[in-house]
Wavefront OBJ file of the C-alpha trace (Angstrom):
o trace
v 5.086 -20.354 3.105
v 5.588 -19.312 -0.410
v 3.404 -17.285 -3.026
v 4.302 -16.961 -6.982
v 2.074 -13.382 -7.054
v 2.082 -10.635 -4.755
v -0.626 -7.787 -5.201
v 1.046 -5.292 -2.415
v 4.683 -3.695 -3.056
v 6.850 -0.512 -2.547
v 9.033 1.360 -4.414
v 11.548 4.857 -3.833
v 8.800 6.427 -5.160
v 7.033 6.680 -2.155
v 8.390 4.566 0.732
v 10.169 1.823 0.057
v 13.725 1.016 -0.490
v 14.070 -0.229 -3.823
v 13.914 1.818 -7.517
v 11.433 -0.407 -9.192
v 14.249 -2.360 -11.407
v 15.533 -3.448 -8.611
v 12.170 -3.747 -6.717
v 11.242 -6.393 -9.568
v 14.674 -7.971 -10.036
v 14.174 -8.713 -6.047
v 10.939 -9.860 -6.850
v 11.862 -12.227 -9.812
v 14.757 -14.063 -7.088
v 12.056 -14.372 -4.589
v 10.042 -16.611 -6.606
v 7.488 -13.994 -7.340
v 6.087 -14.214 -11.252
v 3.246 -11.387 -11.069
v 3.770 -8.181 -9.182
v 1.972 -4.993 -8.285
v 3.784 -1.612 -7.732
v 1.554 -0.332 -5.410
v 3.218 3.310 -3.757
v 1.209 5.607 -2.407
v -0.198 8.225 -3.606
v 1.737 8.080 -7.106
v 2.113 6.014 -10.175
v 5.680 7.361 -11.298
v 7.144 3.806 -10.834
v 5.413 2.067 -13.510
v 6.960 2.844 -16.437
v 10.353 1.773 -14.824
v 8.619 -0.693 -13.391
v 6.604 -2.154 -16.433
v 10.110 -2.210 -18.175
v 12.130 -4.509 -16.087
v 9.100 -6.747 -16.013
v 9.601 -7.100 -19.800
v 13.340 -7.541 -19.209
v 12.486 -10.422 -16.482
v 10.072 -11.767 -17.733
v 7.305 -11.118 -15.054
v 3.725 -9.847 -15.061
v 3.884 -6.331 -13.883
v -0.172 -4.666 -12.391
v -0.569 -1.628 -13.159
v -0.609 -0.343 -8.899
v -1.121 1.890 -6.077
v -2.362 2.072 -3.209
v -4.849 5.580 -1.747
v -5.004 7.198 1.246
v -8.154 7.863 2.421
v -10.639 8.681 5.173
v -13.579 6.659 6.354
v -15.080 9.759 8.483
v -11.857 10.489 10.700
v -10.602 7.176 10.078
v -7.323 7.091 7.820
v -7.770 3.903 5.622
v -6.018 2.229 2.629
v -7.314 1.801 -0.871
v -5.367 -0.582 -3.404
v -5.758 -0.149 -7.034
v -5.252 -3.221 -9.501
v -5.485 -3.023 -12.669
v -6.517 0.579 -13.944
v -5.028 3.299 -17.107
v -2.093 5.247 -15.296
v -2.865 8.140 -17.311
v -6.566 8.585 -16.707
v -7.296 11.715 -15.434
v -9.438 10.166 -12.776
v -6.581 8.594 -10.705
v -4.355 11.140 -11.323
v -6.538 13.611 -9.452
v -7.218 11.758 -6.466
v -3.062 11.759 -6.640
v -2.873 14.982 -6.993
v -5.242 16.272 -4.088
v -3.097 13.547 -1.611
v -0.044 14.368 -3.265
v -0.493 18.114 -1.960
v -1.943 16.830 1.343
v 1.071 14.981 2.440
v 3.328 18.158 1.544
v 1.277 20.188 3.760
v 1.083 17.236 6.830
v 5.554 17.007 6.046
v 5.521 20.262 7.354
v 2.808 20.010 10.125
v 5.070 16.481 11.303
v 8.038 19.104 10.643
v 6.512 21.447 12.883
v 5.698 19.025 15.554
v 9.434 17.358 15.777
v 11.137 20.937 16.195
v 9.190 21.413 19.091
v 9.857 18.163 20.213
v 13.974 19.627 20.210
v 14.324 17.452 16.225
v 15.358 20.583 14.435
v 16.174 20.372 10.195
v 13.703 17.286 10.007
v 11.957 18.867 6.930
v 15.031 19.032 5.055
v 16.281 15.361 6.119
v 13.434 13.828 5.124
v 12.489 15.818 2.046
v 16.187 13.558 1.719
v 15.244 10.366 1.559
v 11.865 11.162 -0.130
v 13.818 12.433 -3.444
v 11.942 13.680 -5.963
v 8.143 12.745 -4.393
v 6.125 14.221 -1.068
v 7.913 12.901 2.352
v 6.024 10.172 3.933
v 6.048 9.223 7.773
v 8.131 6.312 6.909
v 10.970 9.098 5.587
v 10.628 10.948 8.708
v 11.299 7.822 10.955
v 14.250 7.062 8.089
v 15.867 10.152 9.030
v 15.346 9.771 12.901
v 17.426 6.631 12.776
v 19.765 7.581 10.380
v 20.706 11.062 12.869
v 20.853 8.779 15.897
v 17.392 9.774 17.440
v 15.842 6.472 17.403
v 18.073 3.309 16.885
v 14.581 1.951 14.544
v 12.063 2.583 12.426
v 9.571 1.106 15.294
v 10.621 3.137 17.807
v 10.306 6.636 15.752
v 6.883 5.433 15.716
v 6.712 4.210 18.900
v 8.164 7.646 20.746
v 7.308 10.718 17.623
v 4.820 9.670 14.953
v 2.558 7.291 15.492
v -1.182 7.933 16.799
v -0.750 9.750 19.999
v 2.400 10.699 20.041
v 4.168 13.893 19.805
v 4.406 14.544 15.667
v 1.200 12.539 15.620
v -0.807 14.954 12.938
v -4.625 14.812 12.064
v -4.422 13.865 7.589
v -7.008 14.867 5.447
v -7.105 12.780 2.535
v -9.546 12.574 0.067
v -12.691 10.551 1.457
v -13.350 6.993 0.858
v -16.475 7.545 -2.054
v -14.210 9.306 -3.903
v -10.675 6.866 -4.021
v -13.063 3.928 -5.300
v -14.901 5.730 -7.498
v -11.256 6.836 -9.102
v -9.576 3.875 -9.205
v -12.938 2.956 -10.818
v -13.474 5.392 -13.474
v -9.177 4.628 -14.908
v -10.831 0.687 -15.307
v -9.253 -0.440 -12.218
v -10.321 -2.603 -9.525
v -10.439 -1.401 -5.677
v -9.173 -2.987 -3.143
v -9.221 -2.489 1.130
v -6.074 -2.953 2.392
v -4.721 -4.494 5.275
v -8.378 -4.498 6.475
v -6.735 -6.003 10.544
v -4.097 -3.361 10.698
v -5.876 0.286 11.676
v -6.749 -0.458 14.900
v -10.304 -0.308 14.402
v -12.672 -3.109 17.098
v -13.659 -5.496 15.266
v -17.586 -4.092 14.219
v -15.642 -0.826 13.388
v -13.853 -2.567 10.719
v -16.895 -4.791 9.525
v -18.672 -1.895 8.998
v -16.002 0.141 7.370
v -15.756 -2.671 4.955
v -19.765 -2.670 4.342
v -18.775 1.315 3.061
v -16.309 -0.270 1.006
v -18.734 -2.150 -0.329
v -21.491 0.447 -0.982
v -19.892 2.804 -2.796
v -18.531 0.230 -4.588
v -15.001 -1.060 -3.635
v -14.482 -5.049 -5.245
v -12.214 -6.909 -3.209
v -10.117 -6.893 -0.098
v -6.659 -8.043 0.820
v -7.238 -11.943 2.462
v -3.699 -12.691 3.087
v -1.352 -10.068 4.097
v 2.562 -10.645 4.881
v 2.477 -9.540 8.160
v -0.456 -12.137 9.290
v -1.387 -13.408 12.244
v -2.965 -17.077 13.032
v -6.635 -15.950 12.549
v -6.065 -13.253 10.633
v -6.494 -15.040 6.914
v -9.506 -16.674 8.408
v -11.388 -12.528 9.555
v -10.663 -11.141 6.688
v -12.150 -13.715 4.760
v -14.863 -14.390 6.685
v -15.175 -10.073 5.858
v -14.811 -10.715 1.843
v -18.080 -13.325 2.880
v -19.744 -10.526 4.073
v -19.150 -7.994 1.575
v -19.137 -10.136 -1.020
v -16.261 -9.270 -1.991
v -13.232 -10.726 -4.110
v -9.567 -12.038 -2.439
v -6.594 -10.386 -2.779
v -3.120 -10.900 -1.489
v 0.183 -8.670 -1.044
v 3.314 -8.448 1.280
v 3.321 -4.618 1.213
v 6.475 -4.898 0.763
v 9.026 -1.884 1.733
v 12.720 -3.029 2.196
v 14.957 -5.589 2.345
v 15.856 -5.082 6.001
v 12.716 -6.607 7.014
v 12.276 -9.870 6.125
v 9.197 -11.141 7.505
v 7.175 -8.700 4.925
v 9.858 -9.510 1.813
v 8.111 -10.325 -1.344
v 6.093 -13.509 -1.379
v 6.454 -14.139 1.039
v 2.512 -15.176 1.565
v -0.226 -18.015 2.152
v -2.158 -19.267 -0.221
v -5.190 -17.486 -0.790
v -8.112 -19.929 0.883
v -9.554 -22.794 -1.215
v -13.174 -20.822 -1.612
v -12.412 -17.286 -2.554
v -12.696 -15.857 -5.430
v -9.726 -14.019 -6.581
v -9.421 -10.662 -7.414
v -7.698 -11.214 -10.810
v -10.178 -12.580 -11.831
v -11.946 -9.229 -12.763
v -8.498 -7.847 -13.681
v -7.891 -8.132 -17.430
v -8.218 -11.776 -19.623
v -4.125 -11.829 -19.910
v -3.297 -11.107 -15.848
v -5.923 -13.720 -15.194
v -4.395 -16.273 -17.276
v -1.358 -15.794 -16.498
v -2.059 -15.980 -12.987
v -4.018 -18.905 -12.663
v -1.128 -20.211 -15.065
v 1.450 -19.255 -12.086
v -0.612 -20.959 -10.047
v -1.479 -24.766 -11.553
l 1 2 3 4 5 6 7 8 9 10 11 12 13 14 15 16 17 18 19 20 21 22 23 24 25 26 27 28 29 30 31 32 33 34 35 36 37 38 39 40 41 42 43 44 45 46 47 48 49 50 51 52 53 54 55 56 57 58 59 60 61 62 63 64 65 66 67 68 69 70 71 72 73 74 75 76 77 78 79 80 81 82 83 84 85 86 87 88 89 90 91 92 93 94 95 96 97 98 99 100 101 102 103 104 105 106 107 108 109 110 111 112 113 114 115 116 117 118 119 120 121 122 123 124 125 126 127 128 129 130 131 132 133 134 135 136 137 138 139 140 141 142 143 144 145 146 147 148 149 150 151 152 153 154 155 156 157 158 159 160 161 162 163 164 165 166 167 168 169 170 171 172 173 174 175 176 177 178 179 180 181 182 183 184 185 186 187 188 189 190 191 192 193 194 195 196 197 198 199 200 201 202 203 204 205 206 207 208 209 210 211 212 213 214 215 216 217 218 219 220 221 222 223 224 225 226 227 228 229 230 231 232 233 234 235 236 237 238 239 240 241 242 243 244 245 246 247 248 249 250 251 252 253 254 255 256 257 258 259 260 261 262 263 264 265 266 267 268 269 270 271 272 273 274 275 276 277 278 279 280 281 282 283 284 285 286 287 288 289
């Protein structure tokens, strides 16, 4: 299936592989007419993406993916259609960037104990000017031959319960949602079924998100299983949330999560773009007609 709308993607300003302009060009090649750039805890790629979108005639939705904690549970909240210059959103980003930098040091020390030296410098080299995240460490481990694939890096070293797994002290859920709303955006609960929570715990997390002012949830994702769309739609109905969709694209080498490679929203879903700028909503309806 293919969708001309993709509201979750990453560039190399966070842990994606493509520059913002190349990401936009790939989106156009994939038949995407409306794209949100939602880098992890940064909006640095938005100006270049907007220029490329203007050049290619693509509608770019300003986005970000904020890391948050709900109790001890890390979650991701996508913000769409906000003012990137808002002090509220930039304060949330700054706080998470400081935590990301500290976490990188903790990961590197764990990898050093596991017999893998120089990982902080290696991950920083992968991240460029940004704060290194786990994917940058995974790429370093692949590039130095420690593991063969990125998935192996998480299974052996970086995933939950593994030698280099560390707790993350992100902003809390309420703060993240409030920052997005204060910036004029819509908060979206990202990929609700990919946190390893039980279904009961997931429902509780989504309920907390809605109580904090969250307005939408990703009903369709790039790596959905056979029943994931219906399960996510049930969460949306339970809390009266709008529905979003996004591939969570990072890397052209992962073709199962390419831009626009998405099922359509269920017919009964109220789409998130109806809550965005009227020009964006009109464009979405036009490309889907």
